[in-house]
SETI-434176 format. One record per residue (C-alpha): x, y, z. Coordinates in Angstrom, 2 decimals. Layout:
X/Y/Z
...
This chain:
42.20/46.47/144.18
39.58/49.22/144.44
42.06/51.58/146.07
44.55/50.90/143.27
41.90/51.69/140.65
41.00/54.94/142.39
44.67/55.84/142.58
45.12/55.17/138.86
42.07/57.26/138.00
43.28/60.11/140.20
46.71/60.09/138.59
45.12/60.08/135.12
43.08/63.19/135.89
45.76/65.72/134.97
46.75/64.14/131.61
43.08/63.84/130.65
42.42/67.48/131.56
45.47/68.51/129.54
44.28/66.55/126.51
40.74/67.96/126.71
41.73/71.62/126.89
44.33/71.19/124.15
41.79/69.45/121.90
39.20/72.15/122.61
41.60/74.92/121.62
42.63/72.95/118.51
39.01/72.48/117.36
38.30/76.18/117.91
41.33/77.03/115.80
40.11/74.67/113.07
36.68/76.33/113.13
38.27/79.75/112.59
40.60/78.42/109.90
37.73/76.92/107.86
36.24/80.41/107.55
39.27/81.49/105.53
38.62/78.63/103.09
34.84/79.08/102.82
35.00/79.72/99.06
37.53/77.00/98.29
37.00/73.29/97.68
34.99/71.46/100.32
37.67/68.77/100.52
40.01/71.28/102.22
37.48/72.07/104.94
36.64/68.38/105.30
40.31/67.54/105.83
40.56/70.24/108.51
37.54/68.86/110.39
38.98/65.37/110.04
42.16/66.65/111.70
40.03/68.10/114.51
38.44/64.69/115.03
41.79/62.89/114.97
43.17/65.32/117.55
40.87/63.77/120.16
42.53/60.39/119.52
46.10/61.70/119.22
47.13/63.79/122.23
50.01/66.20/121.85
51.83/64.17/124.50
52.06/61.31/121.98
53.80/63.57/119.45
56.02/64.89/122.23
56.94/61.30/123.09
57.86/60.71/119.43
60.07/63.78/119.56
61.81/62.45/122.65
62.87/59.39/120.63
64.72/61.48/118.04
68.47/61.12/118.60
70.38/64.34/119.23
73.83/64.83/117.78
76.47/64.48/120.42
77.97/67.78/119.27
74.67/69.63/119.23
74.41/72.56/121.61
70.85/73.48/122.65
69.84/76.92/121.44
66.92/77.07/123.87
67.19/78.84/127.18
66.01/77.15/130.39
63.16/79.67/130.66
61.77/78.54/127.29
62.13/74.87/128.21
60.28/75.63/131.44
57.54/77.34/129.45
57.18/74.25/127.24
56.77/72.09/130.31
54.14/74.50/131.60
52.19/74.11/128.35
52.55/70.36/128.50
51.50/70.20/132.14
49.19/73.21/132.66
47.32/71.75/135.62
49.81/71.34/138.49
48.86/69.68/141.73
46.80/72.06/143.86
48.77/73.91/146.51
47.79/73.02/150.07
49.21/75.25/152.81
49.88/73.90/156.28
47.03/75.82/157.82
44.41/74.36/155.44
42.00/71.86/157.00
42.95/68.51/155.53
39.40/67.25/156.04
37.99/69.73/153.54
35.10/68.73/151.34
37.34/68.29/148.29
39.66/65.96/150.16
36.74/63.88/151.44
35.50/63.61/147.87
38.93/62.53/146.64
38.38/58.90/147.54
35.17/58.27/145.61
34.87/61.06/143.01
37.22/59.49/140.39
35.30/56.20/140.51
31.94/57.99/140.17
33.18/60.00/137.18
34.54/56.83/135.59
31.15/55.12/136.03
29.29/58.07/134.49
31.69/58.09/131.54
31.29/54.34/130.99
27.48/54.60/131.03
27.57/57.46/128.54
29.97/55.63/126.19
27.86/52.46/126.37
24.72/54.46/125.57
26.27/56.01/122.49
27.49/52.65/121.23
24.09/51.01/121.85
22.26/53.75/119.92
24.59/53.37/116.94
24.37/49.58/117.15
20.55/49.75/117.05
20.70/51.94/113.92
23.26/49.63/112.34
21.00/46.63/112.98
18.15/48.50/111.32
20.14/49.01/108.11
21.64/45.51/108.32
18.14/44.03/108.31
17.29/46.16/105.28
20.31/44.72/103.52
19.26/41.18/104.43
15.78/41.78/102.98
17.21/43.24/99.75
18.10/41.25/96.64
21.26/41.44/94.45
20.89/43.50/91.27
23.99/42.60/89.30
22.38/42.97/85.87
20.09/45.88/86.67
20.09/49.28/85.02
21.71/50.79/88.10
24.48/48.16/88.08
25.33/48.75/84.41
25.63/52.53/84.91
27.59/52.00/88.12
30.15/49.77/86.36
30.60/52.40/83.66
31.26/55.09/86.26
33.74/52.86/88.13
35.60/52.21/84.89
35.76/55.88/83.92
37.02/56.93/87.35
39.53/54.04/87.63
37.91/52.96/90.87
39.70/49.99/92.47
36.77/49.00/94.68
33.83/47.16/93.12
30.53/48.18/94.69
27.87/45.51/95.03
24.30/46.59/94.18
21.21/45.52/96.13
17.63/46.68/95.55
15.31/47.17/98.50
11.57/47.60/98.87
12.10/49.68/102.01
11.49/53.39/101.71
15.01/54.73/102.12
17.48/56.87/100.26
20.28/55.36/98.16
23.33/54.76/100.29
26.60/52.83/100.47
26.92/50.41/103.38
30.13/48.84/104.62
33.77/49.80/104.64
35.92/47.10/103.07
33.17/45.42/100.96
30.85/48.33/100.16
27.30/47.62/99.03
24.89/50.07/97.42
21.40/49.82/98.89
19.03/51.13/96.19
15.27/51.72/96.56
13.52/49.46/94.06
10.96/52.02/92.85
13.28/55.02/92.67
14.74/54.20/89.27
11.32/54.55/87.60
11.32/58.24/88.55
14.82/58.99/87.25
16.21/59.40/83.78
19.59/57.91/82.93
21.36/61.23/83.40
19.78/61.67/86.86
20.65/58.11/87.79
24.24/58.52/86.62
24.67/61.71/88.69
23.42/60.03/91.88
25.55/56.92/91.34
28.60/59.12/90.67
27.94/60.69/94.08
27.99/57.26/95.75
31.18/56.23/93.93
32.80/59.40/95.24
31.88/58.34/98.81
33.55/54.97/98.30
36.69/56.40/96.72
37.03/58.85/99.63
36.59/56.11/102.28
33.87/58.19/103.96
32.37/55.22/105.81
35.75/54.40/107.38
36.21/58.00/108.48
32.69/58.05/109.91
33.41/54.89/111.90
36.57/56.44/113.33
34.66/59.54/114.37
32.04/57.28/115.92
34.81/56.02/118.19
35.65/59.63/119.06
31.99/60.26/119.95
31.81/57.16/122.10
34.93/58.10/124.08
34.32/61.85/124.30
30.49/61.85/124.27
30.45/64.52/126.98
32.34/67.03/124.83
29.98/69.14/122.66
32.67/69.78/120.07
32.72/66.13/118.90
29.04/66.40/117.86
29.71/69.73/116.18
32.59/68.12/114.26
30.24/65.33/113.07
27.76/67.82/111.61
30.54/69.74/109.89
32.14/66.59/108.49
28.82/65.39/107.04
28.17/68.80/105.50
31.61/69.07/103.92
31.83/65.46/102.74
28.52/65.81/100.87
29.65/69.04/99.27
32.97/67.42/98.36
31.09/64.59/96.62
28.89/67.16/94.88
32.01/68.86/93.55
33.36/65.48/92.39
30.13/64.82/90.46
30.28/68.20/88.75
33.94/67.72/87.89
33.07/64.38/86.26
31.00/66.29/83.69
27.46/66.08/85.07
25.50/69.31/84.35
24.76/71.34/87.48
21.01/71.68/86.77
20.63/67.95/86.14
22.50/67.03/89.32
20.51/69.53/91.43
17.25/68.17/89.99
18.42/64.62/90.83
18.90/65.56/94.50
15.46/67.14/94.67
13.78/64.08/93.13
15.54/61.73/95.56
14.65/63.89/98.57
10.96/64.00/97.56
10.81/60.23/97.30
12.99/59.01/100.14
12.82/59.28/103.89
16.23/60.35/105.10
18.15/57.91/107.25
21.17/58.97/109.31
23.80/56.41/110.22
27.53/56.66/110.66
28.31/53.66/108.47
26.06/54.73/105.58
27.09/57.35/103.03
23.91/58.64/101.47
23.09/61.57/99.25
20.89/63.90/101.36
22.90/63.91/104.57
23.25/67.69/104.94
21.36/70.95/104.31
19.86/70.19/100.91
18.78/73.74/100.05
22.26/75.09/100.76
23.79/72.31/98.66
21.50/73.03/95.72
22.35/76.73/95.81
26.03/75.82/96.02
25.73/73.46/93.06
24.02/76.04/90.90
25.95/79.23/91.64
29.18/78.53/93.53
32.37/77.70/91.70
35.14/76.79/94.17
38.07/79.15/94.02
41.57/77.86/93.45
43.86/78.13/96.42
45.99/81.23/96.21
49.69/80.99/97.03
49.13/82.87/100.30
46.46/80.42/101.43
48.58/77.47/100.42
51.42/78.82/102.55
49.05/79.50/105.47
47.60/75.99/105.29
51.05/74.43/105.01
52.34/76.44/107.96
49.37/75.39/110.10
49.91/71.72/109.29
53.61/72.04/110.02
53.12/73.80/113.34
50.51/71.41/114.76
52.63/68.37/113.93
56.22/69.58/114.13
55.87/71.80/117.21
54.92/68.96/119.62
57.72/66.82/118.18
60.12/69.73/118.70
58.88/70.02/122.28
59.72/66.35/122.70
63.28/67.02/121.52
63.48/69.88/124.00
62.34/67.53/126.76
65.36/65.36/126.04
67.23/67.72/128.35
65.58/67.76/131.77
65.48/71.29/133.15
66.86/70.31/136.54
69.93/68.70/134.96
70.38/70.66/131.75
74.00/70.91/130.76
74.95/74.56/131.04
76.15/76.03/127.73
77.49/79.48/126.95
75.80/81.50/124.20
79.05/83.31/123.46
82.63/83.61/124.74
83.09/82.25/128.24
83.65/84.82/131.00
86.81/84.31/133.05
88.00/84.90/136.59
90.45/87.73/137.01
92.84/85.41/138.86
92.61/81.86/140.22
94.83/79.55/142.26
94.54/75.77/142.18
96.31/73.72/144.86
96.28/69.93/145.12
95.40/68.66/148.60
96.47/65.45/150.26
93.55/63.82/152.00
90.48/65.72/153.18
90.26/69.53/153.26
91.84/71.07/156.38
89.52/71.58/159.37
88.29/75.13/159.88
87.30/75.85/163.51
84.22/78.01/163.62
83.44/77.26/159.99
84.99/78.57/156.78
85.90/82.26/156.69
83.34/84.48/154.98
84.02/85.22/151.33
83.85/88.60/149.69
81.26/89.03/146.90
84.04/88.80/144.32
85.53/85.52/145.66
84.86/81.84/144.91
86.41/78.98/146.91
85.91/75.26/146.31
87.33/72.06/147.82
86.52/69.19/145.46
87.91/66.59/143.09
87.94/67.33/139.38
84.81/65.35/138.55
82.84/67.37/141.08
84.34/70.60/139.72
83.09/69.60/136.26
79.65/68.74/137.63
79.38/72.14/139.32
80.56/74.04/136.26
78.20/72.25/133.85
75.24/71.95/136.24
75.12/68.15/136.17
75.41/65.42/138.74
78.82/63.74/138.59
78.83/61.86/141.87
77.83/58.49/140.38
79.74/58.99/137.07
76.49/58.64/135.09
76.40/62.22/133.78
80.15/62.84/133.51
81.63/60.01/131.49
85.26/59.14/130.95
88.45/60.65/132.27
91.46/59.25/134.20
91.29/57.90/137.75
92.78/61.04/139.33
89.54/62.89/138.49
87.98/61.18/141.51
91.05/60.68/143.72
92.76/64.07/143.74
91.12/66.91/145.67
91.93/70.51/144.77
91.46/73.81/146.53
90.26/76.41/144.05
90.34/80.06/145.09
89.26/82.51/142.41
88.62/86.24/142.23
86.18/88.07/139.95
87.20/91.37/138.41
85.71/94.45/140.08
83.58/95.66/137.08
82.15/92.21/136.47
81.54/91.64/140.19
79.69/94.94/140.43
77.52/94.02/137.45
76.80/90.57/138.90
75.53/92.11/142.15
72.62/93.53/140.15
71.70/90.14/138.69
69.12/87.70/140.10
70.62/84.91/142.20
70.23/82.28/139.48
71.83/84.40/136.78
74.72/85.27/139.09
75.27/81.57/139.84
75.15/80.86/136.10
77.90/83.40/135.41
80.10/81.83/138.08
79.52/78.37/136.56
80.56/79.68/133.14
83.74/81.12/134.66
84.43/77.71/136.16
84.03/76.18/132.70
86.59/78.66/131.40
88.93/77.75/134.28
88.62/74.03/133.47
89.39/74.70/129.79
92.41/76.92/130.53
94.04/75.19/133.48
92.85/71.56/133.11
92.85/71.62/129.27
89.39/70.06/129.42
87.83/69.10/126.08
84.39/67.50/126.15
81.27/66.96/124.10
77.65/66.29/124.99
75.47/63.25/124.38
71.94/62.23/125.29
71.57/58.90/127.09
68.82/57.01/128.86
69.53/57.24/132.58
67.77/56.45/135.81
66.01/59.52/137.18
63.77/60.59/140.01
60.63/62.68/139.59
59.55/64.97/142.41
55.74/64.99/142.41
52.96/66.01/144.76
51.85/63.27/147.16
48.20/62.19/147.25
47.23/64.65/149.97
49.00/67.52/148.20
52.00/69.67/149.14
52.09/71.01/152.71
54.70/73.71/152.12
54.18/77.25/153.38
54.63/80.13/150.96
57.36/82.54/151.96
56.55/86.11/152.84
57.95/88.10/149.88
58.64/91.08/152.14
61.09/89.06/154.25
64.68/88.32/153.15
65.58/84.91/151.76
67.91/83.24/154.23
68.29/80.03/152.24
68.77/76.65/153.85
70.48/75.64/157.09
71.66/72.03/157.46
72.05/70.49/160.92
73.59/67.03/161.33
73.85/64.84/164.41
75.23/61.49/163.32
72.66/60.06/160.95
69.96/62.46/162.11
69.56/65.27/159.60
67.53/68.48/159.71
67.07/70.98/156.92
65.49/74.36/157.64
64.81/76.60/154.68
63.42/80.08/154.26
62.48/81.38/150.85
63.65/78.33/148.86
62.22/77.27/145.52
61.52/73.72/144.45
64.66/73.88/142.32
66.65/74.78/145.45
65.16/71.77/147.21
66.02/69.54/144.26
69.66/70.66/144.31
69.81/69.76/148.00
68.22/66.36/147.43
70.56/65.48/144.56
73.56/65.58/146.87
72.00/63.13/149.34
73.21/59.49/149.24
69.61/58.21/149.22
68.99/59.67/145.77
72.08/57.96/144.37
73.24/61.04/142.44
70.39/60.64/139.95
68.81/63.60/138.15
65.62/64.84/139.79
62.89/66.33/137.61
60.43/68.88/138.97
56.91/67.57/138.33
55.22/69.45/141.19
54.13/72.52/139.27
55.04/74.71/142.28
56.75/77.95/141.30
56.77/80.11/144.44
59.30/80.33/147.28
58.54/78.32/150.40
59.53/77.88/154.05
59.89/74.32/155.28
61.64/72.06/157.77
62.68/68.54/156.82
63.94/65.97/159.36
65.13/62.49/158.47
67.59/59.71/159.23
70.36/59.49/156.66
70.84/56.15/154.99
73.61/55.41/152.50
71.33/53.13/150.47
69.64/54.67/147.41
65.84/54.72/147.61
66.08/53.94/151.33
62.60/53.88/152.80
63.32/52.28/156.17
63.57/54.25/159.40
65.86/54.01/162.37
65.21/54.97/165.98
61.72/56.16/165.06
63.00/58.72/162.52
61.74/58.49/158.94
63.94/58.00/155.93
64.42/60.83/153.43
61.81/59.45/151.03
59.26/58.98/153.81
60.03/62.35/155.40
59.44/64.15/152.10
55.98/62.62/151.79
54.95/62.98/155.44
56.42/66.41/156.18
56.31/68.25/152.85
53.60/66.39/150.93
56.05/65.59/148.13
57.16/62.28/146.70
60.20/60.98/144.79
59.30/58.43/142.12
61.97/56.39/140.28
61.77/56.74/136.52
63.96/56.62/133.45
64.47/59.15/130.70
66.82/60.90/128.28
69.47/63.04/129.99
72.24/65.10/128.45
75.66/64.03/129.75
79.19/65.39/129.53
81.67/63.07/127.82
85.32/63.89/128.53
87.49/63.72/125.41
90.73/64.81/127.09
91.89/66.44/130.32
95.21/67.16/132.04
96.26/67.88/135.57
96.02/71.61/136.24
98.96/73.78/135.35
100.92/75.14/138.34
100.10/78.61/139.63
């Protein structure tokens, strides 16, 4: 059980780190944004700090998950390029598993710490959270005892003025009034059944106009639900007590909420000099008490508030600032949701779309074959750079052209039976100018152009008409194993030789030089053990690597058994490369065949 807990904590490390750095950047952005609204209403700045507090409870990954639930039109064509989708994933997962080369000592200090460090950090966090909650509980008990010692004052002078203020402001919440002999400032206690705790001897020092101004301040706290917001931020402080920004947010929220209530009092008609004098009289009499669940009247810099009350008139929001504020709110909420929609299409299995007219082969021949392709002693003849030759059935041709997996019929849906039964030999030639231009392209872009030509060939010769839908399908995620990847980075000065596959019965060996993780994924997707499922890259590895993979082939998906002492594919990946395939489920874009015909004769 302990090992399982440590494993869970270790796996949670990356999402937590992501959430913390994203929240830190968000709070910093809020701090800068409030400077632009320094002369506007305090309620605007208070709302911004409230958003900063809520960000700690609402990770961007939650909004991304909401976006992933939004259905995509089956006719919608993504306008986003794979590079941009990859960048979004990098933002979402900015802390990939650390790279571990083969020559690194696996008994390093960090690896020895791996077993117990997560549990120690969890214990420290729990002690800190418990301490914060105990401190706030002790303060709450202090005020609760004050309330128990107080007496109801339903017919008092304060109660009569309070009812008049509630009536004039159309307040829906009735505030109970209690007088106390304790030396404390006036304050509202409670969230759903608020109670005003009023010092018994304070009223003798205040005129009616002073008393009305102070009570109007407390009514403003209740109408704004300040105690509820304070309780929510208390939860943020208990969970993220180690983050200095949460304590900074608390100070800013208290400062802005008091100024917002001051503005509400002045807007209700109370003269500025009378209200400022009321604050000074209360502060001279009362000893300030600070508690999250109590909305008082002197909870921020009093001298600054008095100066603000007397001289500062909040400016109205200009159209430019309204647009800026609206754009900020839209971006921080809509952008993560949009990222979630983008994640509907896994990068490793994104349906390939053309951004314009499809390029075409100069000439192509398509011949139906009976049975398997003819044997070629010594291997297939080498192809010229301007040639493409394929031996495959139509479903596989479609899967190659659209960059999807069609072997298990999960990503290419529909079509007649001959799509899987009839094998064709396709021999195509690229025009000389286009071939010359493609030689200057990176390997991936060159492959993409060939795939688009194959789409054009399917449309012209097979009369293929299809649309795209997003469906929940079984997937595999390629992640780093617990001990980390053991791949070796390729020497960039050496040529990339690609992968060489050696087979001896069920014994398989894959040697690769200069391959990327995406290259490895394409190889794995064609293996029977993966069942033709999409494989998502969750390793965070972006370089080219040299590796050797040996395993015993098994026709059973997710096969983890071994034969004759040789590991299965899943086991070999973990033991030899430090990578792991994890079954999962997610939204995948599929090709749905509307109509198709047998290819026209040459």
